[in-house]
C-alpha positions as CSV (number, residue, x, y, z in Angstrom):
1,M,78.4,98.8,107.9
2,S,80.1,100.1,111.0
3,D,78.8,102.8,113.3
4,L,81.7,105.0,112.0
5,V,80.4,104.8,108.5
6,K,76.8,105.4,109.6
7,E,77.7,108.5,111.6
8,F,79.7,109.8,108.6
9,G,76.6,109.4,106.5
10,E,74.4,111.2,109.1
11,K,76.8,114.1,109.3
12,L,77.1,114.3,105.5
13,R,73.3,114.4,105.2
14,L,73.0,117.3,107.8
15,K,75.7,119.3,106.0
16,R,74.1,118.8,102.6
17,K,70.7,119.9,104.0
18,E,72.4,123.0,105.7
19,A,73.8,123.9,102.3
20,G,70.2,123.8,100.8
21,Y,70.7,120.9,98.4
22,S,68.3,118.0,97.7
23,Q,69.9,114.6,97.6
24,E,69.4,114.4,93.9
25,S,70.7,117.9,93.1
26,F,73.8,117.5,95.3
27,A,74.7,114.1,93.8
28,A,74.4,115.6,90.3
29,Y,76.6,118.6,91.4
30,V,79.4,116.4,92.6
31,G,79.1,113.9,89.8
32,I,77.9,110.9,91.8
33,E,75.0,108.7,90.8
34,R,72.1,109.5,93.2
35,G,71.6,105.9,94.3
36,N,75.3,105.6,95.3
37,Y,75.1,109.0,97.0
38,G,72.1,107.8,99.0
39,K,74.1,104.7,100.1
40,M,76.8,107.1,101.5
41,E,74.2,109.0,103.5
42,R,72.7,105.8,104.9
43,G,76.1,104.5,105.8
44,N,76.0,101.6,103.5
45,V,79.2,102.1,101.7
46,N,82.8,103.2,102.3
47,I,84.1,106.0,100.0
48,K,87.3,106.7,98.3
49,L,89.6,109.6,99.4
50,E,88.9,111.4,96.1
51,T,85.2,111.3,96.7
52,L,85.7,112.7,100.2
53,Y,87.6,115.6,98.7
54,K,84.8,116.2,96.2
55,L,82.2,116.3,99.0
56,I,84.2,118.6,101.2
57,N,84.8,121.1,98.3
58,A,81.2,121.0,97.1
59,L,80.0,121.6,100.7
60,N,82.6,124.3,101.2
61,C,83.5,122.8,104.6
62,E,86.4,121.1,106.4
63,F,86.9,117.4,107.1
64,E,86.0,117.7,110.7
65,D,82.6,119.0,109.7
66,I,81.6,115.7,108.3
67,L,84.0,113.1,109.7
68,P,83.2,111.6,113.1
69,T,85.7,112.4,115.9
70,R,88.7,110.0,115.9
71,L,88.5,109.7,119.7
72,K,85.0,108.3,119.5
73,Y,86.2,105.5,117.2
74,K,89.7,105.1,118.5
75,I,91.3,101.9,117.3
76,N,93.8,100.1,119.4
77,L,97.0,99.5,117.3
78,D,98.7,97.2,119.8
């Protein structure tokens, strides 16, 4: 996967740990199979927008708290 997806996973892991959840308990809380959740944290899978909203709400945070900065991964549209 891309560096963008890997950094997202790292930020997600840090936020989950800050919130005091184990990987298994957090995955169960948001309704994601633990193996699939582990793939998210390792940056091995892209996620759906609905899943991103579940994560944000469960962690009681904002998008910028777990999404890498857009300027770091700026994509040229020309």
